[in-house]
C-alpha positions as a printed Julia matrix, in Angstrom:
95×3 Matrix{Float64}:
  8.74  -32.97  55.49
  6.82  -30.19  57.15
  4.57  -31.22  60.0
  1.19  -29.5   59.45
  0.65  -29.28  63.2
  3.78  -27.16  63.62
  2.58  -24.48  61.2
 -0.69  -23.24  62.64
 -1.65  -19.95  61.0
 -5.25  -18.82  60.97
 -6.77  -17.5   57.77
 -6.92  -13.98  59.16
 -3.23  -14.02  60.09
 -2.28  -15.34  56.65
 -4.38  -12.63  54.98
 -2.77   -9.98  57.19
  0.73  -11.18  56.27
 -0.18  -11.24  52.57
 -1.63   -7.72  52.64
  1.33   -6.38  54.61
  3.83   -7.91  52.19
  1.88   -6.65  49.16
  1.77   -3.12  50.56
  5.47   -3.19  51.47
  6.41   -4.51  48.03
  4.36   -1.81  46.31
  5.92    0.93  48.41
  9.45   -0.33  47.78
  8.97   -0.7   44.02
  7.22    2.66  43.64
 10.25    4.45  45.1
 12.71    2.97  42.58
 13.61    5.32  39.7
 12.23    4.26  36.31
 15.69    3.77  34.82
 16.48    1.1   37.43
 13.35   -1.04  36.93
 14.83   -3.28  34.22
 18.06   -4.16  36.08
 16.12   -4.57  39.32
 13.65   -6.99  37.77
 16.33   -8.98  35.99
 18.32   -9.2   39.21
 15.36  -10.44  41.21
 14.98  -13.74  39.35
 16.09  -15.6   42.45
 12.57  -14.99  43.79
 11.21  -17.28  41.06
 13.48  -20.03  42.35
 12.25  -19.51  45.89
  8.65  -19.84  44.7
  9.57  -23.07  42.91
 11.23  -24.5   46.02
  8.17  -23.55  48.09
  5.85  -25.27  45.61
  8.0   -28.41  45.71
  7.93  -28.43  49.53
  4.15  -27.99  49.59
  3.67  -30.73  47.0
  5.93  -33.03  49.0
  3.8   -32.59  52.11
  0.49  -33.18  50.28
 -1.57  -35.99  51.74
 -4.65  -36.18  49.51
 -4.89  -36.56  45.75
 -6.44  -33.08  45.43
 -3.51  -31.54  47.29
 -1.11  -33.43  45.03
 -2.87  -32.18  41.9
 -2.82  -28.59  43.15
  0.83  -29.04  44.13
  1.67  -30.35  40.66
  0.13  -27.3   39.02
  1.92  -25.04  41.51
  5.26  -26.64  40.62
  4.53  -26.44  36.88
  3.5   -22.78  37.04
  6.44  -21.86  39.27
  8.86  -23.6   36.9
  7.34  -21.72  33.97
  7.66  -18.5   35.92
 11.34  -19.15  36.62
 12.14  -20.07  33.02
 10.21  -17.08  31.7
 12.07  -14.75  34.04
 15.42  -15.93  32.79
 14.33  -15.82  29.13
 13.16  -12.23  29.6
 16.46  -11.35  31.29
 18.47  -12.78  28.4
 16.38  -10.81  25.91
 16.83   -7.6   27.9
 20.58   -8.1   28.11
 20.81   -8.62  24.33
 19.24   -5.21  23.64
């Protein structure tokens, strides 16, 4: 389990990291030629799995019932995201 005292990030630092990653992701994706978007998106399905693993870890370290409920929904949505990504990839490859 993750010890909450080990990870001590302030809200401002978390917001800064989120904004920096969003900007970097936008810049990287905007420089990819249009013809490569479909293979790039189908090849990046591993990210959905990482999100699912992160949701499971967060749910496992939940201590209150509210955190467990939020963790459950995070796991459910991440699993749906992963399955949807692979379904879309299969449909694109069948074209």
